[in-house]
TIZA-493549 format. One record per atom (N, C-alpha, C, O): z, y, x; residue in three letters. Coordinates in steps of 0.001 Angstrom, whole numbers, padded with zeros to 6 digits, always signed. Example, Ala and Ser with C-alpha at 12.3 -4.5 7.8 and 13.67 -1.06 7.14 Angstrom:
// TIZA-493549
+007800-005690+013190ALA;+007800-004500+012300ALA;+007800-003300+013200ALA;+008465-003319+014236ALA;+007080-002250+012850SER;+007140-001060+013670SER;+007870+000030+012900SER;+008039+001138+013409SER;
//
This chain:
// TIZA-493549
+032493+000587+046152UNK;+030731+000532+045170UNK;+031095+000478+043508UNK;+031566-000340+042717UNK;+030689+001569+043487UNK;+030439+001410+042030UNK;+029326+001050+041219UNK;+028193+001526+041284UNK;+029790+000075+040370UNK;+028483-000177+039285UNK;+028486+000156+038185UNK;+029503+000414+037541UNK;+027400+000205+037797UNK;+027348+001289+036797UNK;+026910+000376+035980UNK;+025961-000338+036305UNK;+027531+000254+034795UNK;+027200-000585+033554UNK;+026173-000421+032830UNK;+026104+000765+032510UNK;+025289-001059+032387UNK;+024157-000485+031746UNK;+024955-000197+029951UNK;+025749-000791+029222UNK;+024024+001241+029911UNK;+024656+001707+028411UNK;+023777+001048+027310UNK;+022659+000581+027524UNK;+024487+001066+025960UNK;+024390+000181+024937UNK;+024156+001537+023682UNK;+024954+002473+023643UNK;+023172+001462+022892UNK;+022754+002274+022354UNK;+023656+002316+020907UNK;+023610+001347+020150UNK;+024273+003212+020665UNK;+025062+003404+019431UNK;+024188+003489+018106UNK;+023116+004094+018088UNK;+024610+002975+017228UNK;+024212+002394+015803UNK;+023906+003761+015508UNK;+023309+003740+014432UNK;+024016+005002+015940UNK;+023275+006068+014899UNK;+021594+006349+016117UNK;+020476+006745+015788UNK;+022038+006003+017270UNK;+020905+005742+018112UNK;+019738+004838+016993UNK;+018640+005077+016492UNK;+020693+003743+016981UNK;+019486+002331+016619UNK;+019004+002843+015245UNK;+017910+002452+014837UNK;+019656+003590+014594UNK;+019067+003567+013485UNK;+018227+004933+013115UNK;+017906+005347+012001UNK;+017955+005545+014529UNK;+016649+006783+014360UNK;+015662+006126+015030UNK;+014612+006708+015303UNK;+015854+005024+015323UNK;+014207+004037+016512UNK;+013357+003948+015290UNK;+013831+003442+014273UNK;+011781+004536+015321UNK;+010789+003981+014203UNK;+010081+003168+014834UNK;+009372+003232+015838UNK;+010593+001759+013526UNK;+009834+000703+013538UNK;+008521+001052+013076UNK;+008713+001886+012191UNK;+007831+000943+013147UNK;+006538+000811+012707UNK;+005931-000160+012496UNK;+005503-000764+013480UNK;+005675-000658+011237UNK;+005098-002250+011214UNK;+003130-002153+011347UNK;+002317-001638+010580UNK;+002999-002663+012251UNK;+001330-002219+013173UNK;+000392-003130+012331UNK;-000612-002643+011811UNK;+000785-004780+012153UNK;+000118-005935+012466UNK;+000790-006984+011326UNK;+001948-007347+011119UNK;-000202-007221+010838UNK;-000014-008762+010326UNK;-001013-009940+010564UNK;-002184-009769+010901UNK;-000437-011132+010356UNK;-001491-012173+011269UNK;-001516-013324+009782UNK;-000567-013907+009258UNK;-003102-013338+009385UNK;-003209-014381+008449UNK;-003432-015299+008603UNK;-004049-015105+009650UNK;-003510-016709+008409UNK;-003916-017480+009117UNK;-005788-018403+008589UNK;-006092-019393+007923UNK;-006015-018089+008819UNK;-007502-018851+008681UNK;-008280-019956+008965UNK;-008180-020428+010097UNK;-009088-020504+008117UNK;-009575-021781+008653UNK;-011001-021547+009486UNK;-011305-022055+010565UNK;-011534-020926+008933UNK;-012997-020254+009363UNK;-012872-018328+009507UNK;-012531-017501+008662UNK;-013250-018182+010738UNK;-013013-017147+011421UNK;-014169-016008+010633UNK;-013975-014909+010113UNK;-015329-016768+010804UNK;-016314-015929+010198UNK;-016467-015591+009184UNK;-016772-014434+008895UNK;-016277-016609+008287UNK;-015785-016261+006569UNK;-014707-015604+006323UNK;-014754-014843+005356UNK;-013551-015682+007032UNK;-013030-014441+007019UNK;-013039-013277+007346UNK;-012648-012320+006677UNK;-013540-013278+008518UNK;-014249-011625+008991UNK;-015258-011253+007558UNK;-014994-010270+006866UNK;-016401-012157+007245UNK;-017414-011278+006257UNK;-016515-011058+005070UNK;-016594-009906+004645UNK;-015834-011698+004534UNK;-015141-011662+003323UNK;-014043-009945+003724UNK;-014207-008881+003126UNK;-013349-010111+004488UNK;-011995-008320+004542UNK;-013207-007601+004888UNK;-013451-007193+003752UNK;-014108-007158+005563UNK;-015376-006728+006267UNK;-016160-006074+004578UNK;-016412-004900+004309UNK;-016405-007432+003608UNK;-017171-006749+002864UNK;-016026-006434+001889UNK;-016469-005850+000900UNK;-014936-006594+001854UNK;-014098-005072+001032UNK;-014049-003732+001202UNK;-013443-002881+000551UNK;-014920-003613+002371UNK;-014459-002232+003227UNK;-013330-001913+004054UNK;-013138-000723+004307UNK;-012384-002968+004614UNK;-011817-002780+005805UNK;-012513-002583+006958UNK;-013468-003316+007214UNK;-012240-001855+007568UNK;-012306-001474+008887UNK;-012457-002920+010428UNK;-011611-003647+010948UNK;-013737-002765+010619UNK;-013376-003783+011719UNK;-013085-002937+013187UNK;-013725-002019+013701UNK;-012000-003555+013579UNK;-011289-002729+014777UNK;-011468-003750+015900UNK;-011547-003215+017006UNK;-011542-004918+015900UNK;-011514-005670+017206UNK;-012377-007231+016729UNK;-012258-007747+015618UNK;-013141-007724+017741UNK;-013305-009447+017383UNK;-013516-009627+018824UNK;-014542-009284+019411UNK;-012316-010277+019456UNK;-012573-010667+020771UNK;-012445-012305+021270UNK;-011606-012876+020574UNK;-012827-012860+021904UNK;-013205-014122+022111UNK;-012684-014453+023681UNK;-013222-013914+024649UNK;-011756-015247+023788UNK;-011396-015891+024931UNK;-011659-017221+025289UNK;-012631-017883+024926UNK;-010620-017626+026117UNK;-010900-019451+026850UNK;-010413-020026+025541UNK;-009688-019488+024705UNK;-011052-021434+025531UNK;-010385-022670+025127UNK;-010393-022223+023533UNK;-009411-022409+022815UNK;-011586-021628+023080UNK;-011786-021389+021483UNK;-010621-020376+021023UNK;-010178-020494+019881UNK;-010105-019370+021895UNK;-008767-018513+021394UNK;-010356-017366+021140UNK;-011341-017217+021864UNK;-009924-016631+019566UNK;-010900-015545+019320UNK;-009721-014968+018090UNK;-009146-015408+017094UNK;-009801-013743+018869UNK;-009208-012453+017285UNK;-009719-011517+016914UNK;-010242-010714+017687UNK;-009697-011343+015325UNK;-010281-010618+015177UNK;-009565-009307+014063UNK;-009099-009705+012996UNK;-009524-008083+014315UNK;-008855-007215+013451UNK;-009499-006402+012680UNK;-010466-005670+012890UNK;-008674-006665+011492UNK;-009118-005417+010324UNK;-008120-004313+009972UNK;-006915-004310+010224UNK;-008957-003220+009238UNK;-007415-002537+008578UNK;-008173-001992+007330UNK;-009312-001546+007190UNK;-007015-002210+006378UNK;-007443-002237+004799UNK;-007627-000169+004709UNK;-006570+000358+005057UNK;-008476+000621+004413UNK;-008506+001931+004245UNK;-007439+002471+004157UNK;-006767+001928+003280UNK;-006925+003304+004646UNK;-005837+004025+004360UNK;-004681+003628+005144UNK;-003753+004402+004908UNK;-004425+002887+005834UNK;-003641+001684+005941UNK;-003079+002304+007619UNK;-003790+002956+008384UNK;-002001+001989+007812UNK;-001385+002197+009267UNK;-000662+000943+009657UNK;+000181+000960+010553UNK;-001021-000294+008910UNK;-001024-001535+009158UNK;-001924-002242+009187UNK;-002568-002199+008138UNK;-002491-003235+010273UNK;-003956-003798+010347UNK;-003621-005289+009900UNK;-002451-005585+009658UNK;-004401-006007+009816UNK;-004743-007376+009547UNK;-005185-008514+010897UNK;-006196-008181+011515UNK;-004647-009501+011250UNK;-005501-010001+012676UNK;-005499-011222+012168UNK;-004500-011647+011588UNK;-006578-011932+012310UNK;-006973-013480+011647UNK;-007640-014207+013365UNK;-008238-013539+014208UNK;-007416-015188+013434UNK;-008612-015915+014384UNK;-008104-017472+014450UNK;-007335-018207+013830UNK;-009134-017546+015748UNK;-008651-019318+015803UNK;-007336-019378+017134UNK;-007316-018473+017968UNK;-006699-020083+017171UNK;-005627-019936+018010UNK;-004179-018779+017967UNK;-003168-018828+018667UNK;-004480-017952+017066UNK;-003162-016981+017153UNK;-002388-017386+016560UNK;-001398-016655+016587UNK;-002246-018412+015853UNK;-001456-018547+014555UNK;-000691-020323+014606UNK;-001603-021085+014926UNK;+000354-020944+014436UNK;+000364-021827+014081UNK;+000538-022357+012391UNK;+000744-023452+011870UNK;+000337-020967+011874UNK;+000688-021550+010157UNK;-000559-021866+009585UNK;-001601-021500+010129UNK;-000544-022777+008107UNK;-001965-023375+007636UNK;-001993-021989+007078UNK;-001194-021074+006880UNK;-003646-022308+006862UNK;-004308-021618+006485UNK;-004079-021253+004989UNK;-003699-022069+004149UNK;-004223-020550+004858UNK;-003945-020033+002941UNK;-002431-019843+002884UNK;-002004-019242+001899UNK;-001354-020371+004016UNK;+000070-019932+003907UNK;+000463-018367+003113UNK;+001355-018247+002272UNK;-000384-017300+003581UNK;+000363-016208+003620UNK;+000459-015588+002367UNK;-000652-015433+001859UNK;+001543-015112+001581UNK;+001222-015065+000041UNK;+002057-013548+000210UNK;+002415-013213+001339UNK;+002265-012900-000653UNK;+002653-011834-001189UNK;+002558-010497-000541UNK;+003403-009602-000536UNK;+001256-010527+000061UNK;+000964-009594+001228UNK;+000631-008582-000167UNK;+000164-008989-001231UNK;+001081-006893+000227UNK;+001039-006499-000908UNK;-000132-005119-000407UNK;-000507-004982+000758UNK;-000519-004301-001437UNK;-002121-002916-001001UNK;-001262-002133-001702UNK;-000755-002763-002630UNK;-000909-001037-001625UNK;-000530+000092-002338UNK;-001395+000494-002641UNK;-002198+000637-001719UNK;-002060+001122-004540UNK;-002670+002001-004204UNK;-002305+003209-005116UNK;-001082+003307-005215UNK;-003056+004259-005885UNK;-002222+004937-006792UNK;-003578+005034-007811UNK;-003849+006137-008285UNK;-004059+004366-007997UNK;-004405+003909-009292UNK;-005061+002782-009451UNK;-006125+002586-008865UNK;-004445+001787-010364UNK;-004765+000825-010418UNK;-006045-000270-010804UNK;-006630-001269-010384UNK;-006010+000663-011877UNK;-007763+000428-012319UNK;-009184+000254-011366UNK;-009919-000700-011112UNK;-009157+002004-010900UNK;-009796+001764-010069UNK;-009897+000990-008606UNK;-011001+000823-008089UNK;-009149+000705-008216UNK;-008595-000440-006773UNK;-009023-001501-007581UNK;-009739-002127-006800UNK;-009046-002241-008894UNK;-009450-003494-009304UNK;-010453-003445-009183UNK;-010987-004423-008660UNK;-011374-002188-009623UNK;-012814-002203-010074UNK;-013408-002415-008396UNK;-014178-003358-008217UNK;-013093-001663-007374UNK;-013859-001055-006733UNK;-013565-002830-005921UNK;-014601-003400-005580UNK;-012326-003529-005681UNK;-012443-004636-004864UNK;-013236-005840-005981UNK;-014143-006642-005758UNK;-012569-005591-007040UNK;-013908-006097-007573UNK;-015364-006588-007400UNK;-015917-007636-007067UNK;-015651-005605-007703UNK;-017490-004881-007472UNK;-017926-005676-005983UNK;-019006-006256-006087UNK;-017334-005788-004755UNK;-016963-005990-003300UNK;-016892-007760-003693UNK;-017942-008262-003294UNK;-016325-008415-004096UNK;-016538-009955-003710UNK;-015128-010162-004015UNK;-014741-011289-003703UNK;-014425-009554-004431UNK;-012944-010229-004763UNK;-013051-010858-005608UNK;-014016-010541-006303UNK;-012285-012001-006086UNK;-012247-012620-007354UNK;-010725-011964-008207UNK;-009721-012670-008299UNK;-010757-011144-008534UNK;-009515-010361-008953UNK;-008935-011374-010658UNK;-009453-012048-011548UNK;-007374-010788-010186UNK;-007041-011272-011812UNK;-007051-010207-012440UNK;-007541-009221-011889UNK;-006584-010117-013590UNK;-006208-009092-014713UNK;-005389-007769-014185UNK;-004690-008004-013200UNK;-005360-006578-014612UNK;-004302-005789-014063UNK;-003217-006404-014976UNK;-003281-006562-016195UNK;-002172-006730-014107UNK;-000869-007186-015498UNK;+000793-006514-014842UNK;+000906-006116-013683UNK;+001812-006512-015736UNK;+002909-006008-015045UNK;+003788-007407-015443UNK;+003225-008390-015925UNK;+005280-007357-015167UNK;+006106-008062-015157UNK;+006945-008119-015880UNK;+007564-007060-015782UNK;+007628-009091-017001UNK;+007536-009218-018121UNK;+009544-008548-017956UNK;+010309-008237-018868UNK;+009721-008552-016838UNK;+011961-007948-016420UNK;+011679-006872-016049UNK;+012543-006136-015572UNK;+009919-006356-016214UNK;+010058-004530-015652UNK;+009956-004265-014261UNK;+009243-003349-013852UNK;+010739-005136-013354UNK;+010933-005226-012085UNK;+009863-005810-010788UNK;+009440-006958-010926UNK;+009541-005214-009850UNK;+009066-005814-009070UNK;+007731-007161-009882UNK;+007086-006934-010906UNK;+007675-008103-009278UNK;+007173-009496-009967UNK;+007704-010450-009863UNK;+008484-010467-008910UNK;+007622-011819-010753UNK;+008167-013053-010037UNK;+006909-013969-009236UNK;+005797-013493-009004UNK;+007243-015087-008944UNK;+006148-016297-007898UNK;+005110-016479-008802UNK;+005012-016353-010023UNK;+004316-016825-007854UNK;+002750-017143-008565UNK;+002421-016104-009805UNK;+002395-014873-009821UNK;+002161-017160-010919UNK;+001655-016197-011948UNK;+003260-016223-012706UNK;+003189-015300-013516UNK;+003948-016529-012762UNK;+005516-016451-013863UNK;+005634-015161-013997UNK;+005728-014282-013141UNK;+005620-015099-015429UNK;+006052-013544-016256UNK;+005469-012461-016240UNK;+006012-011359-016309UNK;+003972-012751-016120UNK;+002626-011918-015986UNK;+002390-011756-017636UNK;+002344-012568-018560UNK;+002289-010599-017564UNK;+001809-009930-019061UNK;+000828-009268-018594UNK;+000838-008863-017432UNK;-000327-009019-019548UNK;-001400-008025-019293UNK;-001140-007417-019846UNK;-000558-007427-020930UNK;-001724-006315-018882UNK;-001711-004833-019117UNK;-001133-004534-017807UNK;-000891-005421-016989UNK;-000782-002580-017485UNK;-000190-002042-016937UNK;+000983-001929-017534UNK;+001379-002083-018689UNK;+001595-001551-016254UNK;+003282-001422-017342UNK;+003048-000449-018107UNK;+002327+000490-017770UNK;+003859-000578-019697UNK;+003388-000010-020734UNK;+004367+001307-020551UNK;+005190+001092-021440UNK;+004698+002341-020024UNK;+005031+003189-019491UNK;+004468+004017-018072UNK;+004908+005096-017673UNK;+003500+003298-017505UNK;+003250+003373-016456UNK;+003588+003575-015045UNK;+002952+004073-014115UNK;+004806+003037-015133UNK;+005935+003402-014095UNK;+005671+002964-012737UNK;+005092+001910-012473UNK;+006112+003804-011868UNK;+005385+003520-010634UNK;+006053+002503-009894UNK;+007279+002419-009953UNK;+005295+001632-009126UNK;+005956+000193-008311UNK;+005399-000829-010045UNK;+005762-001958-009717UNK;+004889-000962-011272UNK;+005263-001513-012258UNK;+004135-002294-012315UNK;+004129-003467-012688UNK;+002808-001415-011812UNK;+001651-002583-012334UNK;+001218-003009-011157UNK;+001411-002398-010106UNK;+000390-004464-011299UNK;-000147-005267-010211UNK;-001552-005823-010549UNK;-001753-006135-011722UNK;-002471-005968-009708UNK;-003449-007108-009762UNK;-003197-007866-008370UNK;-002660-007269-007437UNK;-003663-009399-008250UNK;-004068-009797-007758UNK;-005867-010821-006849UNK;-006978-010930-007367UNK;-005558-011168-005928UNK;-006590-011888-005090UNK;-006632-012829-004136UNK;-005910-012644-003157UNK;-006962-013305-004157UNK;-006837-014269-002640UNK;-008190-014351-001968UNK;-009246-014336-002600UNK;-008107-014432-000730UNK;-009164-014844+000543UNK;-009692-016009+000387UNK;-009084-016898-000208UNK;-010783-016164+000848UNK;-011385-017713+000777UNK;-010625-018914+001268UNK;-010971-020038+000907UNK;-009463-018701+002189UNK;-008260-019590+002308UNK;-007349-019770+001482UNK;-006535-020682+001633UNK;-007311-018847+000350UNK;-006401-018788-000487UNK;-005015-017953-000072UNK;-003983-018134-000716UNK;-005066-017089+000973UNK;-004257-016368+001351UNK;-003905-015029-000189UNK;-004776-014437-000826UNK;-002747-014948-000331UNK;-002585-014053-001617UNK;-002370-012553-001315UNK;-001581-012278-000411UNK;-003064-011436-002059UNK;-002859-010172-002171UNK;-002462-010051-003223UNK;-002734-010718-004221UNK;-001461-008786-003058UNK;-001517-008209-004400UNK;-001268-006552-004261UNK;-000593-005868-003492UNK;-002018-006300-005220UNK;-002060-004628-005633UNK;-001183-003894-006371UNK;-000926-004248-007522UNK;-000626-002815-005836UNK;+000551-002249-006690UNK;+000519-001256-006564UNK;+000513-000753-005440UNK;+000481-000445-007847UNK;+000481+000538-008033UNK;+001650+001338-007678UNK;+002757+001070-008144UNK;+001382+002662-006580UNK;+002755+003268-006561UNK;+002257+004672-006767UNK;+001185+005022-006274UNK;+002974+005455-007454UNK;+002200+007017-007793UNK;+003773+008074-007823UNK;+003721+009164-008392UNK;+004704+007737-007353UNK;+005722+008116-007237UNK;+007150+007137-006151UNK;+007574+006116-006693UNK;+007569+007389-005195UNK;+008016+007003-004543UNK;+009635+007247-004597UNK;+010195+008331-004434UNK;+010189+006121-004834UNK;+011931+005991-004631UNK;+012699+007142-003879UNK;+012029+007815-003095UNK;+013701+007366-003996UNK;+014164+008534-003452UNK;+014569+007770-002025UNK;+015116+006674-002147UNK;+014361+008225-000828UNK;+014623+008248+000396UNK;+014213+006952+001282UNK;+014791+006158+002024UNK;+012529+007237+000664UNK;+011576+006072+000598UNK;+011153+007004+002142UNK;+011295+006423+003218UNK;+010719+008232+002111UNK;+009929+008962+002697UNK;+010525+010069+003101UNK;+011563+010405+002531UNK;+009894+011011+004366UNK;+010871+011951+004424UNK;+010678+013387+003184UNK;+009617+013765+002688UNK;+012049+013947+002942UNK;+011770+014366+001901UNK;+011419+015988+002183UNK;+011253+016785+001260UNK;+011341+016313+003471UNK;+010566+017567+004354UNK;+008864+017480+003887UNK;+008483+018615+004174UNK;+008166+017051+003563UNK;+006874+016464+003522UNK;+006209+015899+002926UNK;+006748+014793+002963UNK;+005095+015766+002160UNK;+004319+014692+001628UNK;+003356+014641+002446UNK;+002970+015606+003105UNK;+002665+013010+002501UNK;+001825+012820+003316UNK;+000760+011688+002847UNK;+001317+010591+002859UNK;-000767+011597+002387UNK;-001458+011281+002090UNK;-002272+010174+003292UNK;-002455+010546+004451UNK;-002635+009010+002870UNK;-003506+008359+004078UNK;-005137+008098+003889UNK;-006046+007538+004502UNK;-004881+009108+002248UNK;-006606+009335+002306UNK;-007194+010204+001460UNK;-006498+010844+000672UNK;-008636+010356+001507UNK;-009014+011693+000358UNK;-008407+011133-000970UNK;-007569+011717-001657UNK;-008986+009853-001235UNK;-008667+009276-002443UNK;-007468+009365-003220UNK;-007279+009714-004386UNK;-006560+008899-002148UNK;-005288+009157-002624UNK;-004805+010734-003109UNK;-004101+011110-004045UNK;-005458+011406-002120UNK;-004950+013008-002590UNK;-005274+013362-003455UNK;-004603+014192-004068UNK;-006491+012891-003935UNK;-007237+013337-005180UNK;-006960+012695-006334UNK;-007422+013039-007422UNK;-006064+011569-006120UNK;-005572+011249-007471UNK;-004313+012151-007922UNK;-004081+012644-009026UNK;-003548+012217-006689UNK;-002343+013215-007009UNK;-002384+014463-007196UNK;-001435+015144-007584UNK;-003731+014943-006877UNK;-003944+016462-007090UNK;-004151+016097-009149UNK;-003737+017006-009869UNK;-004530+015307-009594UNK;-005178+014674-011181UNK;-003906+014475-011591UNK;-003742+014884-012740UNK;-002727+013899-010984UNK;-001990+013859-011860UNK;-001041+015331-011797UNK;-000409+015754-012765UNK;-001084+015903-010641UNK;-000204+017546-010498UNK;-001210+018645-011583UNK;-000926+019609-012294UNK;-001952+018218-011395UNK;-002887+019125-012757UNK;-002607+018852-014252UNK;-002392+019727-015091UNK;-002639+017442-014484UNK;-002287+017350-015709UNK;-000595+017706-015985UNK;-000061+018135-017008UNK;-000065+017390-014811UNK;+001536+017997-015346UNK;+001420+019222-015418UNK;+001987+019636-016430UNK;+000839+020208-014681UNK;+000676+021316-014925UNK;+000195+022085-016069UNK;+000678+023176-016370UNK;-000676+021567-016655UNK;-001313+021765-017790UNK;-000296+021539-019110UNK;-000373+022168-020165UNK;+000479+020699-018855UNK;+001977+020741-019648UNK;+002348+021877-019726UNK;+002320+022504-020785UNK;+002794+022387-018540UNK;+003642+023383-017822UNK;+003005+024549-018663UNK;+003727+025463-019060UNK;+002013+024531-018866UNK;+001402+026366-019421UNK;+001536+026004-020543UNK;+002188+026716-021307UNK;+000888+024628-021061UNK;+001006+024494-023067UNK;+002636+024868-023295UNK;+002911+025433-024353UNK;+003797+024558-022288UNK;+005201+024832-022996UNK;+005427+026226-022660UNK;+006391+026773-023195UNK;+004706+026884-021870UNK;+004653+028483-021108UNK;+003655+029404-022336UNK;+003199+030540-022209UNK;+003519+028400-023591UNK;+002540+029751-024361UNK;+001224+029782-024016UNK;+000485+030574-024603UNK;+000583+028698-022740UNK;-000911+028412-022525UNK;-000986+029902-021663UNK;-002108+030405-021604UNK;+000122+030621-021004UNK;-000184+031581-020064UNK;-000247+031583-018765UNK;+000858+031368-018269UNK;-001316+031778-017797UNK;-002008+031656-016664UNK;-000694+031892-015323UNK;-000333+032960-014830UNK;-000245+030615-015034UNK;+000641+030655-013913UNK;+000103+031312-012477UNK;-000723+030772-011742UNK;+000724+032539-012248UNK;-000093+033285-010955UNK;+000476+032050-009772UNK;-000169+031885-008736UNK;+001558+031343-010019UNK;+002000+030803-008419UNK;+001883+029174-009337UNK;+002822+028445-009655UNK;+000526+028985-009570UNK;+000488+027846-009710UNK;+000404+026916-008332UNK;+000739+025732-008326UNK;-000113+027660-007116UNK;-000082+026688-005880UNK;+001452+026329-005295UNK;+001720+025218-004837UNK;+002413+027425-005376UNK;+003222+026728-005066UNK;+003816+025689-006355UNK;+004177+024540-006101UNK;+003848+026104-007369UNK;+004243+024955-007808UNK;+003690+023241-008000UNK;+004400+022239-008081UNK;+002036+023349-008038UNK;+001507+022255-007426UNK;+001995+021646-006297UNK;+001916+020418-006336UNK;+002663+022304-004910UNK;+003179+022046-003900UNK;+004262+021684-003914UNK;+004524+021138-002842UNK;+005627+021700-005038UNK;+006770+021626-005440UNK;+006811+020038-005899UNK;+007560+019106-005606UNK;+005492+020188-006876UNK;+005223+018675-007503UNK;+004744+017586-006843UNK;+004665+016469-007354UNK;+004266+017990-005194UNK;+003379+016921-004760UNK;+004463+016301-003549UNK;+004343+015235-002944UNK;+005500+017280-003414UNK;+006620+016840-002238UNK;+007809+016128-003159UNK;+008522+015185-002814UNK;+007822+016763-004286UNK;+009164+016227-005217UNK;+008920+014447-005054UNK;+009570+013501-004610UNK;+007334+014701-005821UNK;+006613+013273-006545UNK;+006886+012290-005163UNK;+007520+011235-005147UNK;+006317+012861-004193UNK;+006629+011521-002834UNK;+008114+011111-002536UNK;+008568+010086-002027UNK;+008606+012025-002924UNK;+010383+012175-002439UNK;+011421+011161-003133UNK;+012454+010617-002743UNK;+010555+011143-004555UNK;+011499+010645-005593UNK;+012052+011394-006153UNK;+012800+010692-006833UNK;+012249+012348-006384UNK;+012817+013439-006661UNK;+012696+014494-008018UNK;+011601+015008-008247UNK;+013463+014688-008596UNK;+013073+015230-009941UNK;+012069+016402-010083UNK;+012154+017590-009772UNK;+011229+015768-010577UNK;+009744+016581-010860UNK;+009908+017999-011536UNK;+010698+018071-012478UNK;+009281+019049-011168UNK;+009590+021081-012218UNK;+008346+019749-013685UNK;+007654+018790-014026UNK;+009337+021446-013899UNK;+008645+020737-015783UNK;+008167+021985-016162UNK;+007627+022133-017259UNK;
//
């Protein structure tokens, strides 16, 4: 009798398995207070389910995010407030800062890091204002929930190479798409100036090329 050994996937197969981050668990001490805070920010309420022995799970999702946030009672052994460095990517840092502040989040000022790359722990090396060259990934703002779980807004307008599929562009919300259109419109205006202010009949193709290359982190058209 022949015994068939279980096949093991090759490294090439493993490399092509999609692994999408689905949920982040945030530890809180007061479930109703946390629910009120996060839904007050405009995050979608997906579920609020209670079970035996005080178990309760609440799921919310930030606008445009494919990943949700879960909190509740008896869902994690982590200490309330111990989740730090949670990032929310936005396309316009000042607009997002103002929107969250108006919804009850106690926002830091917009800042960038003294080293120019990512940011240091806590409030170390923070300099006021957005990144001087408005470099993508370089401008931040922070806030905390009522338990002290720490969130950061990070402005991303152009992805580094390899971060998304270079064959297309994807936008998770109408506001992100609108912000991208404003950027490409400004860039196309400069393109027409360099061309003697001639009307560009091929502007749809130029716009499309710009948007795809911007998201793929490729060299932008001029």
